[in-house]
N, C-alpha and C positions, 0 to 999 in steps of 0.2 A: 613677398618679392622673390624671383627666382634666383638662386644662387649660382654663380659661375663656378667652373672647376677650380680656379685659383682660390676662391674663397673657402671653398671645402678643404682644400690642401692645407691653407693657412690654419683653419679651425683644427683638423686633425694633428697638425704638427704642433699646436699649442697644447693639445691633450696629451700627446706622445711625450711632450717635454715636461708637462707637469708630473707624469708617471716616472720620469728619471730612470732610464735604463741603466745608468751607473750603479744603481742600487743592487744588481745582480752580484756584485762582490760580496754582499752580505749572506749570499747563498752558501759560499764555501765553509763558513763556520758553522753553519746550520748542519750541513753534510757531514762536517767532521764529529759534530756533537752527536748526531744519529748514529755514527759508526761507533764512537766510544760507548754510547748507550747500548748498542747491540752487544758489545763485549762483555759489558757489565751484566747484561741480561743472560748472556751464556753462563758466566760464572754463578750468578745467581740461580739459576736452574739447576745446575750441578750442586750447589748447596742445598737446595730444596730437596734433591733426589736423596742426598746423604742423610739429611734430617727424616725423611720418610722412612729410609731404610732403618734407621735407628729406633724410629716409632714403631715399626713393625716387630722388630726384634723385642723391644720392651713388652709389646703386647703378647708376643709368643711366650716371653719368659714368665709374664703374669698367668697366662694359661697353664702353664706347666706348674707353677707354683700353687695355683687353684687346684689342680688335680691331685698334686701330692697333699695338700691340706685335706681334701675330702677323704683321701685314703687313711692317712694318719694325722690327727691333730696334736702335734707336739709343739712346745714353745718355739723351738728353731724354725719349724715350718711357718708358724704364725708371724716370727719376725721376718722371715724372708718373703712372707706375702705383703705384709706391711711396706717393706722397702721396695718391693716390686711396684705396688700401687703408686708409692711416692714418685718412683722412677717414671711410670707412665704419665702421672699427672705433670711432671715438669716438662717431658718430652711433648705432651700435648700443648701445653701452653707455649712452648718454644716454637712448635711448627705452626700454631694458629699465628704467633707473632710474626713468623718469617712469611707466611703466606699473606698476611695483612699487609706487611711493608711492601711485598712484591706487587700485590694488587694496587696499592696506593700509588706505587711508581708507575706501574702500567698506565693507570687512569690520568695521572698527571701528564705523561708524556703524549698519550692519545689526545687529551685536550689541547696541547701545545701544538701538536701537528695539524689537528683540524682548524685551529684558529689561524695558523700560517696559511694552510690551504685555502681556507674560506677568504682570508684578506687578498691573497694573490688572485684567485679566482674572480672576485667582486671587481677588483681593479681592472682586470683584463676584459671583462665582460663590459664594463662600462665604455672602453675605449672603442673607437669606429674601427671597421675593417679596412686596412690598408690597401687591399687589393683593388676595391672598387676606385679609390682615390688614384692610385697609380695608373689605372686604365683611363681614368679621366684626363689624368696628366698626360700620358702618352698621346691621347686624342687632341689634347690642346696643343701640344708640340707640333704634331703632324698638320693641324689646321694653321698653326703659325708658319709652318715651313712652305705651305702650299703656295703655289704661284699668285701673285697680287692681281686682282681684277683692274678693269679701267680706272684711270685716275678720277672718274667723275663721281665715283662712289666714296662716300665719307666712310671714316673708320668704324663708327656705330653701326651703320648699315651693313658694312662688310661683316662685322662680327655677327649681326643677326642672320645674315645670309648663311654664314658658316654653321650656325646652330640649327637653322632649319635644314640645311642639307643634312647634318648628322642625325636630326630626328627623322628625316626621311628614310636614311640608311637603317635605322633602327626599326622603323615599321616595315622595311623590306625583310630584314632577318626574322621579324616576329611572323611575318607572313610565310616565309619558307618553313619555320618551324611548324606552323600550323598545317602545312601540306605534308611534312614528313611525319605527323603524328599517326596518320592512317597505316602507313608502312610499319611504324613502331608497334602500333596495336596488333597487327597481323602476325608479326614476329613473337611478339609476347604471348599471343594465343596458342600459337604452334609449341612455343616453348612449356607452357603450362599443361598443354596436352601430354607432352612428353613426360614432364614430371609426374604428372597424375597416374599414367601408366607404371613409371617405375616404382611409385610410391605404393600403388596398388600390389605389385609383385613382392616388395619388401614386406609390405603388411602381411602377406599370406604366409611368408616364411616366418616372421616373427610370431604369428598366431600359432602356427604348428609347434613352434619351440617352446612357446609359453604354455601350451596345452600339456605338451609332454613334461615340462618341469613342475607344472601344477599337480599332475597326477602323481609323480614322483614324491614331491614335498608332502602332499595330502597323506599318503599312505606311511611315509616315514614319521610324519607327526602323530598319525594315530597310534602307531607301535610305541613311540617314545612316551606318549602320554599314559598308555597302559603300564609301562614300566615304572614310570614315575609314581603312579597310584600305588602300585604293589610296594616299591622301596620305601614310599612315605609311610604305608601302614606298618612295615616292619620297623621303621625307625621310631614310630609313635609308641608302639609297645616296649621297645626297648628303652626309650626315654622315660616311660612310666615307672618301669622297674628301677632304673637309676635314680628317678626322683625319690621314690620310696627308701632306697638306702640311704640317700643323701640327708633325708629328713631325719631318720634314726641317727646317724652321725652327728648332725647339727645338734639335736637335742642333748646328746650325750657330751658334746663339747662346749655347749653353751654354759654350763654349770661352771666347769674349769676356767673359762674365759671371763665370767663375771668374778670370781674370786680373785683371779690374777689382775684384773683391770682395777679392782678396788685397792689393791696394794700399791699397784705401779700410780694410779692417780694421786694416792696420798702422798707417796714419796716425791712425784713431780711436783706437786703443790707446795710442799715444803721446800724443795730445791729452788722454785721460782721465787718464792717469798725471801728465802734467805739471799738469792742472787739479787733481787731487786734491793734488798737492804743494803748489800755490799755496794751496788752501783750508786745508789743515792749518796751514801758515805763518801765514795770516792770522787764523785763530783763536787760535793761540798768542800772536801778537803783540797781539792784542785783550785777551786775558787778562792779559798782562804789562802793558799800558798800564793797563787797570783797577787791577790790584793796585798799580802805583806811583803812580798818581794817589791812590788811597785813602791809601797810606802817606804821601804827600806832604802830603795835607790834615792827617792826623793829626799829624804832626811840625810842620806851621805852627801848629796850634792849641795843641800843647803848648809850643812856643817862645813863642808869644804869651802863653800863661798865665804862663809862668816869668820870662821876660825883658821883656815889655812892649813887644814889638816890634809897634807899632800898624799900621805899613804892610803887613806881611805878613799879619797876622790880618785887617785889613780886606779886603785882596785876597781872602784864601781865603773868607771869609764872603761877600763879594759874589759870587764865582763860583758859590759854593753856591746862593745864593738866586736868581741868574739860571738856573742849570740847574733848579733845581725849578720855577720858572715856566714854563720853555719846556716840561719835562716834563708840567706840569699841562696846559698848553694842548693839547698832543699827545695827552695821555688825553682831554680833552674833545672835541677835534675826533673822535677815534676813537669815543668813546661817542656821540656825535651821528650818525655814518655808521652805526654798528650799530644804533642805535635806528630811523633811517629804513629801513635794510634789513630789519629785523625788522617794522616796520609794513607795508612792501611784502609780505614773505613772508606775514603774516596775511592781508591782502587776497587774495592768490592762492589760499591755503588755503581761505578762506571761499568764494570762487568756485567752486573745484573741488569742494568740498562739496556746494554747490548743485546744479552740473550733475550730479554722481553721483547725489544724491537724485531729481532729476527723471528721469533716466535709468532709474533703478532702478524708479521708480514706472511709468513707461510700459512698461517691459520686463515687469513683474509683470502689469499689465493685458493687454499682448499675449499673455504666456504663458497667462492664464486663457482668454482668448478662444480662443486656439489649442487649448487643452486641450478646450475645449467642441465646438469645431469638429472636432476630431478623433475625439471621441467619437462624435459625430453621424455623421460620414463612415464610421467603423468600422461602426456600427450598419446604415448603408445599403449598405455593401459586404457585410456578413454576409447582409442580407436579399436583396440581389442575387444572391449565391452560392446561397442556398437556393433561389431562383426558378429561377436557371439550372438546379440540380440537379434541380428538380422540373418543369421544363419538357418537353414532349414532344419526342422526336428526330424528325428528317426521315422515318424509315422509319415511325414511328408515325402522322405526319400523313398520309403518303401511304396508309397502310392505311386510315386513317379516312375519307379521301376516297373510296377504292374502296368501302368499306362504304356510305357515304352514297350514292354513285351507285346501288349495287345496291337500296338500300332506296327509293330514290326511284322507281326503276322498277317495284318490286313494289307499294309502298303508293300512290303517287299517279299511276301510269300517265302519267307526263310524256312529251312529244313530244321527240324528239332533235334535231329541226331548230330548234325554237325555244330549247331550253335545251342548249346544247353541253356545259354543264358536267357533266351527267350521263352522257355518252358514256364508255364505258370500253372495255376490251379484250372479245374475244369469249368468253374464259373466265369472265370475270366475269358476263357476260349469261346464259351456258348453265348454269353451275353453280349453280341455283336452289336444289337441295337442300342445299348446304353452307351457302348463305345463310340458309335457313330453319333449319338446325341452329344456326349461329352466333347467330341471333335468338333462338332458344330459349334457347340458354345466357346469352345477355346478360340475357333477362328472369328466369332463374333467379337469376343474380348479383345483379340489382336486388332481387329477392324476398328473398335472403338478407340484403343490405344493410338492406333495411326491417325485416327481423325484428330484426336486430342493434340498429338505431336504435330500435325499438320497445322492446326489452328496455331499452336505456339510458334511455329515458323513463321506463320503469316504475321503474327503480332510482332515478332522480331523483325521481320521484313519491313513492316510498317514503321516501326522505330527508326530502323536504319534509313528508310527512306526520308523520314521527318529529320533525322539529324543532317543527312546529306543536303536536304533542302535548306536546312539552318546555316550549315557550313558555306553553301553557295550563296546565300544572302550575306553571310559576314564578308565572304569573298568579295562580293559586289560592292559592299559598303566600303571596304578597304580600298578596292580600286578606284572608287569614286571619291574617297578622302585624298588618295595619291594624286588623283587627277586635279582635284581642287587646289591641293597644296603646290602642284606643280604650276598651274594657273596663277595662283597667287603670288609665287616666286617670279614668274615670267614678268607679271605686271609690275612687281616691285622693282625688278631690274629695269624694265622698259621706262618706268616713270622717273628714274633718277635724272637729276638735271645734267645737260652736258657740260663740259669743262669751258666752253665760250660763253655760257649764259651770264647775263649781267647779275651782279650782286642784289640788285634791288629786287629781282624778281624770285629769288630763292627763298625758301622758309628757314628761319633760324635753326640750327641743330638743336638748340635748347629746347625749343617747343616740342620736337619729336621725342626727346629724351623724356620730358615731363609726362607725355602722353602715354608712353610704354611704362614708365613708372607707376602711372595711376592705374593702368590696366592690370599690371602684375600684383597688385595688392589683393590680399584675400577677399577683402570686403568690396572689391571694385564691382561696378555694374557694366553692362554691355555698352560700349561707346555708341553715341547717337549718332545719326547720320548728318546732323546739323553742326557746323563748325562757326563759331564767332570769330570773325575777321577783326585784327587788331586796327587796321585801316581801312577805309571805305574803297581805296583804289588798289584791290588785290587782283592780281592778273589771273589768266586762266590756268597758268602752270601751276600757281600756288594752290588752286583749287584740286587739280588732279593730284598734287602731292599729298594735300590733306585726305583725299579719298584712298590713297595708296596706304597712308597710315593708318586710316580706319580698317583696310583689310588686314595689315600685319597684325593689327591689335585684335582682330576677331580670331586669326589663327592662333595667337598666344592664348587668347581665353579659352579656346576650344583644347588646346593642349593642357592648360591648367586644369580644367574641368576632369579630362581624362586620368590626369595624374591624381587628382583627388580621389576619383573613383577606384583607381587602382590601389591606392593607399589604404582606403577603407576596407577593400575585399582582403588585403595582406592582414590588416589588423583583425579583422573577423576570423580569418584562418588561425592566427596566431592564438587568439582566444580559445579557439576550439581545440587547438593541439594542447594548451595548458590544461583545460578541463579534462582532456582525455588522460593527459600524464597524472593529473592528481588521482584520476580514478584508477589508473593502473598501480599507482602507489598504494592506495588504500586496499585495493584487491591483494597486492602481494603482501602487505601487512597482516591481513586476515588469513592468508595461505600459511603464512610463517607460524602463526598462533596455532592453526589447525594441526599443522604438522608436528609442533611441539606436543600438543595433547595426545596426538596419535603416538608419538614415540614413548609418552609415559605407558600406554598400554603394551607396547612392545617390550619395553623394559621390564614391566611386570611379568610378562610371560618368559622373558630371557632368564630372569633370576629365579623363577619357579622351577625351571628346568636345568639350570646350570649344574647342580649337584649330580644330577643322575646321568648327565652326558659329558663327562669329563673327556672320554676318550673320542668323542666326536667332534671334529672341526668344522665349523659353519663355514660358508662362503662369505668371501669379503664383499660386503655390501657397502657401496659408497654413499647411498642415500641414508642408511642407518647411522654411518658415522657422521654425516653433516647434522641429522637430527639429534644425534647425541651430544654435539658440541653446542648446539643452541639449547638443548634442554639444561645442560649443566650451567651454561652462563645464566639461565633464567632462574634457576634454583640455587644459586652460587650464595651462600650466606656470609662468605667473607666480606664481599662488597658491602653489604647492608650493615654488617657489624662494624666495620671499619669507618663508615661513614657516621654511624650513630656515635661511635666512640670519639671521634673527632669533634662533632658538634657538642657532645656533652663536656669535654675538656675545655673547649672554647667558651662555653657558657659559664663554667665553674672559675674561669681566671677573673681576676678583678680588672677593673678598666686599665690601669697602668700596665699591667702584664700583657693584656690582650693588645694594646697599642704596640708594645714592643714587639710581640709576636708578629703582628701585622707587618711592621716596619722590616723586620729582620727578614721575614718570608719574601717580601718584594725585592729587599737589597740583594738577598743571597739565592735568588731564584734562577740567576742566569751564572754562567761561568765567567763572563767578563767582569761582572760586579763582583764576585768573589776574588778574582784576581787583582782588580784595582784595590779592593779592601786590604788585601794581604800586603801590597807594596806600599799601601798608605801607612799602615801600622808599622811597618819595618822602617820607613823612612822617618816617622815621627819618633821611634826609640833611638834610632841612630843620631837625630838631632839632640834630643834629650841628653844622651850620653856625651856627644861632643861639647855640648855647651857646658854641662858640669865639669868635664874634665877641663875645658879652657879656662873657666872662672876659677876653678880651685888652684892652678897654677900661675895665675897672673899677678902682676904687680899691683893692680888695684886692689885685689883681695888681701894681699899681705899688708898693705895700708890700712885696710879695714880693721884687720886683726891688730895692728900696732894701735890704732885708736881704742879698740876696746880694751887692750891690756893697760893703756893709759888710766882707764876709769876703774881698774881693779886695785886691791889691796896691794901692797908690796910683796908679801909672801906669795900671794896667788899669781902675780905676775911673774916672779922669778920661777915659780913652778911650771907655768905653761911655756916660759922661754926654754927652760931646760929640758922638756918634754920634746919641743919643737925642733931643738938641736939634736937630740937623740934620734928622732925619727928621720931627720935628714941625713 
């Protein structure tokens, strides 16, 4: 059934209401979180730079100690070398952990951003386009404001008339657009010719520049390759001599190191064994002291409760209170230190996230620009290669010059003294017969090409005539359709009953409504010309009214069929666009993989020639930078290492710890949950302390104390009363 504009507006309003535009207030916390993450990312990047500098310094120190050790193998140099190796190891672990944490943070933030963007894009994609609905609403308002026809037409028929008029206007607009397409095509063809001419000129200029640059780079690379080969030969000889000297020194120092290692290992083993014995004894003594202290306190409490020894009980109780106070102070100090450390770590994490966000955004923009430049350069290279392939060879140029000189002598009778360009060999001048034959062949070839061009033009003219005939037929069909629609509308208006007609001769409006409803159904058939009357005494006007209803139903059915065909064509076009998009995406992925492999070769050549060309500064190549970023991302070991480590640690956890980890990760993943948890713990502690303070100073608590004192022996009761008074 055909939907009215009001129904479309109501359906669209329901969908937009379900989406709830008030949710845009949630975007502000997300933006604030992204800004904080950017600041944290900047701080983390600075920290990584400092750690990298420290690691480079450690490597430099290690190389210096290694050179000093090769020159002179003394115990001091050996100890220095061992310490340098330890420093490098610790720095390497620290830098690996730093990069791993940074990459984890980047990955987590990237996933959250992608999920948020995907959810927003999906919700917006599912919603209808409000532009078409607003246009239909405006048309509906205009039709409602239009002057009302004669009072003899019913409301339903008036609405149908308005819809038919609107459809006629749409057909007229479509017909005008078909007329304007010819003018648009001509303008576009002229514009294409201009663009092709400009592109050819630009291509020639770029081709000349590319040739010059290619010649310069090839000569420079050849000279650099020769220099690198000579320097590499000299370095190989020098390294062989150094290797021989180092082997001799190593054999000399190896004996001393073995003797020293034996004594050191023995002393270290003895010291470790003694240290382990002392540690075990200390742990055992601590356990014994704790057990004896606990037993002593329990015995003192029991003796004080049974015999009333006030001095022992008071001493034991005082010691316990003092120990509890000291332990509480130590716990509070430790909690304060941990809170301060946690705040510092949160600040550092926020700065790192901000730096990583900014860096990712800049890297994405750079990657996009690099991709565009790369595609442009690839197109330019392909066009240049095609031009080079289609360019004439030197032999062909020389032949053309020779033929030109001969033709000038034949056709223009030029003077060789005034124009030395036309001077050629004696064979060229004397062989006039061959020149004439070649000229005749050339004329024949030109004639053949002209014939081929003429045939192509005739074919194109035939195609254009066929298109013109088809457009004329389409125009005639449209005019015929418009005429039939106007005739049907005229019949529908003329067939309406006048106001003074008797009610008995009118057809009920519900019958017309049911007929239109049955016609508008997708599975409805063409209405038959036969109409069954409800009563045998139907007048002539009711028969005419049924014929008019049949004509209106026929018009609506034709419109429905055209709408179905148009929808099917649009769906087929959409499917073709989807397939083309998938093909383009797959081609882009394959090109990215090929470019990454190509950069591996470029990087190998650059590393091979970097040591010999320190004074030479290469040009800034944007394509190579983009390929470098993609290559480093593909061979990045930290991402795989961090993922494997996380999975391994998660698998090693017991089920209880794994459940706690998952719950903590889900709860502490957002800033709102962390803030809520902090305030919840703070309020809970406040309630516990307030409740304890209140009940420790209430009358009910003192009454309970008196009840307990009543059940104690007289000496113990007097002792507790005396202590209570002293404390008060």
